Residue frames relative to the residue before (quaternion, step in Angstrom):
aa qw qx qy qz dx dy dz
M 1.0000 0.0000 0.0000 0.0000 0.00 0.00 0.00
D 0.2240 -0.7231 0.6371 0.1453 3.50 -1.08 0.81
L 0.1368 -0.7757 0.6127 0.0648 3.57 -1.08 0.75
I 0.1026 -0.7842 0.6113 0.0291 3.55 -0.79 1.04
L 0.1586 -0.7693 0.6162 0.0583 3.56 -0.63 1.18
W 0.0003 0.8167 -0.5739 0.0613 3.57 -0.46 1.23
R 0.2751 -0.7593 0.5678 0.1593 3.56 -0.63 1.10
H 0.5685 -0.6075 0.4318 0.3484 3.54 -1.05 0.75
A 0.5353 -0.6253 0.4644 0.3269 3.59 -1.19 0.52
Q 0.7418 -0.4179 0.2994 0.4307 3.55 -1.36 0.24
A 0.0991 -0.8106 0.5767 0.0252 3.57 -0.89 0.99
E 0.6018 -0.5493 0.4394 0.3781 3.51 -1.27 0.39
D 0.5076 -0.5913 0.5165 0.3550 3.55 -1.26 0.43
G 0.4864 0.6892 -0.4797 0.2416 3.55 -1.29 0.24
T 0.3173 -0.7033 0.5980 0.2169 3.48 -1.42 -0.06
P 0.5276 -0.1598 -0.8325 -0.0558 1.49 -2.20 1.03
D 0.6646 -0.5617 0.3382 0.3583 3.52 -1.15 0.80
D 0.6862 0.4991 -0.2932 0.4406 3.62 0.88 -0.89
A 0.6978 0.4786 -0.2723 0.4582 3.62 1.16 -0.41
R 0.4300 0.7264 -0.4592 0.2767 3.63 1.22 -0.01
A 0.3326 -0.7530 0.5428 0.1665 3.54 -0.87 1.04
L 0.5583 -0.5602 0.4741 0.3869 3.59 -1.27 0.25
T 0.4607 -0.6254 0.5460 0.3137 3.53 -1.21 0.55
P 0.6623 -0.4623 0.3588 0.4679 3.63 -1.18 0.10
R 0.6355 0.5061 -0.3369 0.4760 3.59 0.99 -0.71
G 0.6316 0.5422 -0.3187 0.4534 3.59 1.02 -0.81
E 0.6266 0.5287 -0.3167 0.4770 3.57 1.02 -0.88
A 0.6865 0.4861 -0.2846 0.4598 3.57 0.88 -1.00
D 0.6621 0.4978 -0.3111 0.4659 3.59 0.93 -0.86
A 0.6362 0.5137 -0.3329 0.4696 3.63 0.96 -0.82
A 0.6563 0.5093 -0.3164 0.4580 3.59 0.94 -0.81
R 0.6532 0.5094 -0.3188 0.4607 3.60 0.95 -0.81
V 0.6961 0.4563 -0.2765 0.4804 3.58 0.82 -0.98
G 0.6339 0.5297 -0.3347 0.4535 3.60 0.99 -0.74
A 0.6565 0.4953 -0.3129 0.4751 3.59 0.97 -0.81
W 0.6247 0.5296 -0.3366 0.4647 3.61 1.00 -0.84
L 0.6900 0.4890 -0.2851 0.4512 3.56 0.87 -0.99
R 0.6260 0.5485 -0.3346 0.4419 3.63 0.93 -0.90
E 0.6741 0.5100 -0.2945 0.4458 3.58 0.95 -0.83
R 0.7705 0.3830 -0.1847 0.4749 3.57 1.15 -0.56
L 0.4526 0.6611 -0.4699 0.3704 3.60 1.22 -0.03
P 0.5423 -0.6441 0.4156 0.3441 3.59 -0.87 0.85
A 0.4342 -0.6965 0.5134 0.2504 3.58 -0.84 1.01
G 0.8298 0.2378 -0.1713 0.4749 3.55 -0.97 0.82
A 0.6283 0.5151 -0.3470 0.4685 3.58 1.24 -0.13
A 0.5689 -0.5927 0.4436 0.3582 3.57 -1.14 0.60
T 0.0352 -0.7574 0.6520 0.0108 3.55 -0.99 0.92
T 0.0832 -0.7778 0.6230 0.0050 3.51 -0.84 1.11
V 0.1419 -0.7823 0.6016 0.0765 3.57 -1.00 0.80
L 0.0544 -0.7630 0.6441 0.0021 3.55 -0.97 1.03
C 0.0835 -0.8302 0.5504 -0.0302 3.49 -0.92 0.95
S 0.5461 -0.5629 0.5077 0.3567 3.53 -1.27 0.52
P 0.5242 -0.6477 0.4483 0.3238 3.59 -1.12 0.53
A 0.5001 0.6656 -0.4302 0.3489 3.62 1.20 -0.17
R 0.6054 -0.6080 0.3749 0.3511 3.57 -0.94 0.91
R 0.6744 0.5126 -0.3161 0.4272 3.61 0.84 -0.92
A 0.6473 0.4886 -0.3219 0.4886 3.58 1.10 -0.66
R 0.6580 0.5001 -0.3279 0.4577 3.61 0.91 -0.79
R 0.6390 0.5011 -0.3332 0.4792 3.63 1.02 -0.69
T 0.6146 0.5193 -0.3468 0.4820 3.61 1.06 -0.62
A 0.6638 0.4915 -0.3034 0.4751 3.60 0.91 -0.88
D 0.5837 0.5867 -0.3729 0.4195 3.60 1.06 -0.71
A 0.6235 0.5728 -0.3394 0.4098 3.62 1.06 -0.74
L 0.6085 0.5520 -0.3595 0.4425 3.60 1.17 -0.37
G 0.3637 -0.7761 0.4568 0.2381 3.57 1.18 -0.46
L 0.5999 0.5231 -0.3694 0.4796 3.60 1.18 0.42
P 0.5519 -0.5802 0.4544 0.3903 3.62 -1.11 0.43
Y 0.0660 -0.8119 0.5795 0.0257 3.56 -1.11 0.64
G 0.3814 -0.6748 0.5827 0.2441 3.48 -1.35 0.44
V 0.3153 -0.7293 0.5779 0.1865 3.55 -1.23 0.54
S 0.0289 -0.8057 0.5912 -0.0230 3.58 -0.94 0.95
G 0.4625 -0.6839 0.5070 0.2475 3.53 -0.91 0.99
A 0.5871 0.5880 -0.3701 0.4155 3.60 1.17 -0.45
L 0.7006 0.4299 -0.2576 0.5079 3.59 1.33 -0.16
A 0.3822 0.7588 -0.4483 0.2777 3.59 1.36 0.15
P 0.6641 -0.4534 0.3810 0.4564 3.57 -1.27 0.16
G 0.7978 0.2668 -0.2121 0.4974 3.56 -0.94 0.88
A 0.3817 0.7306 -0.4821 0.2970 3.58 1.25 0.13
D 0.4875 -0.6226 0.5322 0.3024 3.49 -1.38 0.43
A 0.5320 -0.6616 0.4302 0.3070 3.58 -0.83 0.97
D 0.6520 0.5090 -0.3191 0.4626 3.61 0.91 -0.88
E 0.6703 0.4824 -0.3087 0.4719 3.61 0.90 -0.82
A 0.6296 0.5217 -0.3371 0.4667 3.60 1.04 -0.72
I 0.6435 0.5151 -0.3168 0.4693 3.57 0.96 -0.84
A 0.6374 0.5264 -0.3155 0.4661 3.58 1.00 -0.89
E 0.6339 0.5435 -0.3253 0.4438 3.59 1.03 -0.76
T 0.6567 0.5222 -0.3079 0.4485 3.59 1.13 -0.60
G 0.3654 -0.7279 0.4954 0.3021 3.58 1.15 -0.59
W 0.2990 0.7862 -0.4918 0.2251 3.60 1.25 0.30
P 0.6489 -0.2068 -0.7286 -0.0730 1.60 -1.92 1.52
E 0.7853 0.3557 -0.1703 0.4773 3.58 1.09 -0.49
G 0.4193 0.7545 -0.4267 0.2699 3.58 1.25 0.31
R 0.7790 0.2160 -0.1229 0.5756 3.60 1.19 -0.24
E 0.4473 -0.6528 0.5337 0.2984 3.51 -1.27 0.36
G 0.8087 0.3301 -0.2012 0.4433 3.59 -1.19 0.39
T 0.6818 -0.4547 0.3863 0.4233 3.54 -1.08 -0.85
L 0.1345 -0.7640 0.6270 0.0714 3.54 -1.04 0.85
V 0.1595 -0.7565 0.6305 0.0686 3.56 -0.86 1.10
V 0.0857 -0.7949 0.6005 0.0113 3.57 -0.75 1.08
V 0.1185 -0.7931 0.5955 0.0486 3.59 -0.68 1.08
G 0.1957 0.8007 -0.5353 0.1845 3.55 -0.60 1.15
H 0.6284 -0.5640 0.4571 0.2795 3.50 -1.42 -0.46
N 0.4060 -0.5916 0.6196 0.3182 3.48 -1.39 0.27
P 0.5734 -0.1049 -0.8063 -0.1003 1.62 -2.18 1.12
W 0.5209 0.6704 -0.4425 0.2889 3.67 1.07 -0.36
I 0.6512 0.5265 -0.3477 0.4217 3.61 0.95 -0.74
G 0.6410 0.5067 -0.3100 0.4860 3.59 1.12 -0.66
R 0.6330 0.5081 -0.3265 0.4843 3.55 1.10 -0.68
A 0.6301 0.5309 -0.3339 0.4578 3.59 1.01 -0.83
A 0.6380 0.5177 -0.3294 0.4652 3.61 0.94 -0.85
A 0.6677 0.5006 -0.3057 0.4584 3.61 0.89 -0.90
L 0.6607 0.4969 -0.3119 0.4683 3.61 0.89 -0.87
L 0.7186 0.4593 -0.2706 0.4465 3.62 0.79 -0.94
V 0.7403 0.4080 -0.2409 0.4770 3.59 0.87 -0.86
A 0.8088 0.2748 -0.1311 0.5031 3.61 0.77 -0.98
G 0.3874 -0.7298 0.4771 0.2996 3.59 1.23 -0.37
R 0.6653 0.4674 -0.2975 0.5003 3.58 1.24 0.44
D 0.5138 -0.6207 0.4895 0.3333 3.49 -1.16 0.61
G 0.3098 0.7060 -0.5941 0.2295 3.53 -1.05 0.83
V 0.3474 -0.7045 0.5657 0.2509 3.53 -1.25 0.22
W 0.1230 -0.7922 0.5951 0.0561 3.58 -0.35 1.19
P 0.4403 -0.7006 0.4857 0.2816 3.55 -0.88 0.87
I 0.0323 -0.7632 0.6453 0.0137 3.56 -0.89 0.94
R 0.4560 -0.7096 0.4670 0.2654 3.54 -0.65 1.09
K 0.5738 -0.5473 0.4637 0.3952 3.57 -1.18 0.51
A 0.8126 0.1467 -0.2094 0.5237 3.54 -0.92 1.13
G 0.5153 0.6416 -0.4171 0.3858 3.59 1.26 0.05
L 0.1239 -0.8017 0.5799 0.0751 3.57 -1.20 0.44
W 0.2287 -0.7017 0.6591 0.1444 3.47 -1.42 0.49
W 0.1472 -0.7736 0.6132 0.0619 3.55 -0.83 1.07
L 0.0781 -0.8123 0.5769 -0.0356 3.54 -0.58 1.27
G 0.1406 -0.7642 0.6231 0.0889 3.50 -1.16 0.68
W 0.2911 -0.7424 0.5789 0.1700 3.57 -1.27 0.30
R 0.0671 -0.7574 0.6493 0.0182 3.54 -0.94 1.01
A 0.3970 -0.7655 0.4664 0.1972 3.57 -0.65 1.16
R 0.5744 0.6245 -0.3967 0.3502 3.60 1.06 -0.53
G 0.8203 0.2483 -0.2038 0.4732 3.51 -1.23 0.61
G 0.7018 -0.4534 0.2683 0.4795 3.58 1.08 0.65
G 0.6458 -0.5236 0.3087 0.4620 3.57 1.29 0.02
Q 0.0266 0.7921 -0.6071 0.0582 3.51 -0.91 1.00
V 0.3196 -0.7013 0.6033 0.2053 3.51 -1.13 0.74
L 0.1518 -0.7779 0.6058 0.0694 3.54 -0.89 0.98
V 0.2653 -0.7198 0.6142 0.1850 3.59 -0.93 0.85
K 0.1994 -0.8215 0.5297 0.0693 3.54 -0.42 1.28
A 0.7866 -0.1285 0.0979 0.5959 3.58 1.09 -0.72
V 0.0791 -0.7164 0.6887 0.0781 3.49 -1.32 0.54
V 0.0101 -0.8229 0.5634 -0.0721 3.56 -0.61 1.19
S 0.0797 -0.7577 0.6447 0.0620 3.57 -0.99 0.81
P 0.6040 -0.5917 0.3740 0.3809 3.60 -1.03 0.62
E 0.5540 0.6205 -0.3909 0.3941 3.60 1.14 -0.54
L 0.6504 0.5310 -0.3181 0.4402 3.57 1.07 -0.72
L 0.7277 0.4391 -0.2214 0.4781 3.56 1.19 -0.57
R 0.5204 0.6450 -0.4200 0.3697 3.61 1.22 -0.07
């Protein structure tokens, strides 16, 4: 299973938090990263998308152009361990899972999965980490790609 952790794009300030829209720059960054990702998803393999219920995360997921499910386990303020459990990582699903969420839990999830340690790794807005799993040797996490929207502008 491949796991793609995708942080939502830049959003407007305001309340309520769950209703914040993407800024024009956020819309553009989500579109760029979504197009980059669509071109690289394995052809013919199952791709599942799970998203936070927050508007800014759903608008970011919309940029991928694939249907997605919404999970409260991925909401702002979520616990990284619970978010990881929601993904079924590493062998709970077939194909590729794209998860659209928020810092700090998404940075914590990246730290836990890649380094095996708690920490908050900074993930740029609209940025993503693409992780793979190799079962040999007791299991290994492979970092396949790290992309920020600045690289695609």
